[in-house]
N, CA and C of each residue as an Amber inpcrd file, in Angstrom:
protein
   213
   0.9380000  -1.1900000   0.0010000   0.0750000   0.2360000   0.1190000
   0.9210000   1.4250000   0.0280000   0.4750000   2.3200000  -0.8520000
   1.1740000   3.4120000  -0.7710000   0.5070000   4.4270000  -0.0850000
   0.9790000   5.4600000   0.5470000   0.2600000   6.4060000   1.3260000
   1.2500000   7.6250000   1.3090000   0.4160000   8.8260000   1.5050000
   1.1740000  10.2420000   1.7260000   0.9370000  10.4510000   3.1680000
   1.9650000  10.9630000   3.9620000   2.0250000  11.6260000   5.2160000
   2.7050000  12.8460000   5.3320000   2.3710000  13.5540000   6.2160000
   3.2790000  14.6030000   6.6730000   3.8150000  14.3130000   8.0050000
   5.3140000  14.5340000   7.9180000   6.0490000  14.3000000   8.9570000
   6.8750000  15.4820000   9.2070000   6.7730000  16.0400000  10.4090000
   7.6610000  17.0370000  10.7660000   9.1650000  16.6860000  10.4150000
   9.7970000  17.9760000  10.0570000  11.0640000  18.1110000   9.5230000
  12.2120000  17.3410000  10.3140000  11.9550000  17.6570000  11.7560000
  13.1360000  16.7610000  12.6210000  13.0420000  15.6850000  12.5730000
  11.6630000  14.8440000  12.6170000  11.6340000  13.4180000  12.3440000
  12.0930000  13.0230000  10.9030000  11.9120000  13.7620000  10.0030000
  12.1460000  13.3160000   8.5500000  13.7770000  13.2690000   8.6220000
  14.3690000  14.3010000   9.3790000  16.1320000  14.2770000   9.3960000
  16.5630000  13.0550000  10.0510000  15.8970000  12.7020000  11.2380000
  16.3840000  11.5680000  11.9140000  15.9910000  10.3840000  11.3870000
  14.9490000  10.0510000  10.5060000  14.7530000   8.9640000   9.4000000
  15.8390000   8.9860000   8.6850000  16.2580000  10.0310000   8.0890000
  17.3400000  10.0020000   6.8790000  18.5980000   9.6410000   7.6110000
  18.8440000  10.1400000   8.9280000  20.1470000   9.7700000   9.3320000
  19.9580000   8.6130000   9.6650000  18.9240000   7.6360000  10.1860000
  18.8320000   6.3210000  10.7240000  19.2700000   5.4510000   9.4010000
  18.3630000   5.9430000   8.1950000  18.6110000   5.0010000   6.8880000
  19.9370000   5.1840000   6.3210000  20.7850000   6.2890000   6.5630000
  22.1000000   6.1490000   6.1210000  23.0300000   5.6020000   7.0840000
  22.7160000   5.7080000   8.1140000  23.5510000   4.7500000   9.2620000
  23.5430000   3.4240000   9.0170000  22.1360000   2.6880000   8.9820000
  22.1000000   1.3940000   8.7070000  21.9760000   0.9490000   7.1120000
  22.2790000   1.6930000   6.3950000  22.2750000   1.4950000   4.8550000
  20.9170000   1.0160000   4.4470000  19.8540000   1.4880000   4.7810000
  18.5910000   0.9670000   4.4270000  17.7350000   2.3730000   3.8650000
  16.9150000   1.8740000   3.1160000  15.9280000   2.9130000   2.4650000
  15.0060000   3.6760000   3.6070000  14.5950000   4.8990000   3.3980000
  13.8850000   5.4500000   4.1730000  12.5520000   4.7240000   4.5900000
  12.2060000   4.0730000   3.3310000  10.7210000   3.4510000   3.6830000
  10.8220000   2.3210000   4.4100000  12.0840000   1.6340000   4.3450000
  12.1420000   0.3620000   5.1230000  12.3470000   0.7730000   6.6800000
  12.9540000   1.8220000   7.0370000  13.1420000   2.4250000   8.2380000
  11.4990000   2.6520000   8.9560000  11.0130000   3.2860000   8.2760000
   9.5940000   3.5890000   8.3460000   8.8100000   2.5600000   8.8240000
   8.8270000   1.5210000   7.8420000   8.0570000   0.3330000   8.0560000
   8.4080000  -0.2860000   9.1630000   9.6830000  -0.4880000   9.7060000
  10.4020000  -1.0490000  10.7970000   9.7420000  -0.3890000  11.8430000
   9.8430000   0.9480000  12.0160000   9.2840000   1.6550000  13.0370000
   7.7310000   1.5430000  13.2510000   6.9210000   1.5370000  12.3890000
   5.3210000   1.2280000  12.4550000   5.2280000  -0.3500000  12.8000000
   5.9760000  -1.0320000  12.3440000   5.5400000  -2.6360000  12.8130000
   5.9310000  -2.8170000  14.4660000   7.4140000  -2.1300000  14.7190000
   7.5050000  -2.1400000  16.3260000   6.5330000  -1.4830000  17.1440000
   5.9550000  -0.4350000  16.5880000   4.9720000   0.5720000  17.3470000
   3.7510000  -0.4070000  17.6310000   3.4090000  -1.1290000  16.3790000
   1.8560000  -1.7180000  16.5080000   2.2700000  -2.9950000  17.4370000
   3.4130000  -3.5220000  17.3120000   3.6230000  -4.7990000  18.0930000
   3.6870000  -4.4740000  19.7100000   4.0240000  -3.2050000  20.0240000
   4.2400000  -2.7080000  21.3220000   2.7050000  -2.4600000  21.5990000
   1.9270000  -1.9310000  20.8830000   0.4090000  -1.2220000  21.1500000
  -0.2010000  -2.5200000  21.5010000  -0.1900000  -3.5040000  20.6040000
  -0.8740000  -4.9540000  20.9100000  -0.4780000  -5.5360000  22.1260000
   0.8360000  -5.0800000  22.5820000   1.4250000  -6.1360000  23.7380000
   0.8670000  -5.2670000  24.8140000   0.8410000  -4.1230000  24.6370000
   0.2560000  -3.0940000  25.9370000  -1.2660000  -3.3950000  26.2110000
  -1.9670000  -3.4680000  25.2380000  -3.4240000  -3.8520000  25.3800000
  -3.4910000  -5.0580000  26.1520000  -2.7210000  -6.2930000  25.6550000
  -2.7860000  -7.3850000  26.4710000  -2.3920000  -7.3420000  27.8790000
  -1.4330000  -6.5970000  28.0900000  -0.8910000  -6.4220000  29.8900000
  -2.0860000  -5.4960000  30.4310000  -2.7060000  -4.7040000  29.7340000
  -3.6730000  -3.7170000  30.5230000  -4.8670000  -4.7210000  31.0780000
  -5.0750000  -5.6890000  29.9600000  -6.2960000  -6.6250000  30.4770000
  -6.0460000  -7.5920000  31.5260000  -4.6110000  -7.8460000  31.7610000
  -4.1620000  -8.9650000  32.6150000  -4.7130000  -8.2770000  33.9790000
  -5.4730000  -9.1450000  35.0400000  -5.6960000  -9.0730000  36.2060000
  -6.9070000  -7.9690000  36.2350000  -7.7350000  -8.0010000  35.0590000
  -8.9340000  -7.1330000  35.0920000 -10.1130000  -7.5140000  36.2030000
 -10.1370000  -8.9200000  36.5940000 -11.1220000  -9.4680000  37.0790000
 -10.6930000  -9.6230000  38.9050000  -9.3440000  -9.0710000  39.0500000
  -9.0440000  -9.2030000  40.2720000  -9.6090000  -8.6100000  41.4060000
 -10.4650000  -7.4200000  41.2500000 -11.3630000  -6.9820000  42.3270000
 -12.5120000  -7.2620000  42.3580000 -13.1960000  -8.1810000  41.5430000
 -14.4740000  -8.7170000  41.6160000 -14.7760000  -9.7840000  42.4510000
 -15.8010000  -9.7120000  43.0800000 -16.2260000 -10.7600000  44.2530000
 -16.8180000 -12.0610000  43.7310000 -16.5220000 -12.3080000  42.4410000
 -17.3280000 -13.8000000  41.8250000 -16.1280000 -14.4390000  41.2580000
 -16.3610000 -15.6710000  41.4260000 -15.2990000 -16.6240000  40.8500000
 -15.3230000 -16.8360000  39.4620000 -14.2730000 -16.6710000  38.5870000
 -14.3610000 -16.5690000  37.2270000 -14.6820000 -17.9980000  36.7410000
 -14.3370000 -19.0330000  37.2950000 -14.7770000 -20.3390000  36.6990000
 -16.3580000 -20.6720000  36.9320000 -16.8710000 -20.1990000  37.9460000
 -18.4740000 -20.2690000  38.2840000 -19.0730000 -19.2330000  37.2790000
 -18.5770000 -18.1260000  37.1390000 -19.0970000 -17.1570000  36.0810000
 -19.1700000 -17.7120000  34.6450000 -17.9550000 -18.2930000  34.2530000
 -17.8650000 -18.7890000  33.0090000 -18.9390000 -19.8080000  32.8040000
 -19.1360000 -20.6520000  33.7940000 -20.1210000 -21.8660000  33.8390000
 -21.5490000 -21.3690000  33.5750000 -21.7340000 -20.1420000  34.3150000
 -23.0620000 -19.6570000  34.4170000 -23.3770000 -19.0560000  32.9770000
 -22.3990000 -18.2120000  32.3370000 -22.7080000 -17.6710000  31.0720000
 -22.8360000 -18.8440000  29.8790000 -22.1020000 -19.9780000  30.0410000
 -22.2120000 -20.9840000  29.1620000 -23.2690000 -21.6820000  29.2420000
 -24.0600000 -21.7690000  30.4930000 -25.4340000 -22.6410000  30.8570000
 -26.4940000 -21.9660000  29.8080000 -26.3410000 -20.6200000  29.6070000
 -27.1740000 -19.9410000  28.9070000 -27.4640000 -20.0810000  27.4090000
 -26.3440000 -20.7270000  26.8920000 -26.2310000 -21.1770000  25.4530000
 -27.1350000 -22.3410000  25.3150000
């Protein structure tokens, strides 16, 4: 997919510098950065869900059995 985005000059300069240092294209550096950002974003969402039931006064297995019995 091709897309056009506006990037502040300071970030564009940093992308150029990384691309030159790593001998890669700017597009490759940007793709890697986006992939890493999205992987972190998904991982953070999973971490945020961990322990979500800890303050509830209901047993998780009992709740699951109750909900499934309604099917």
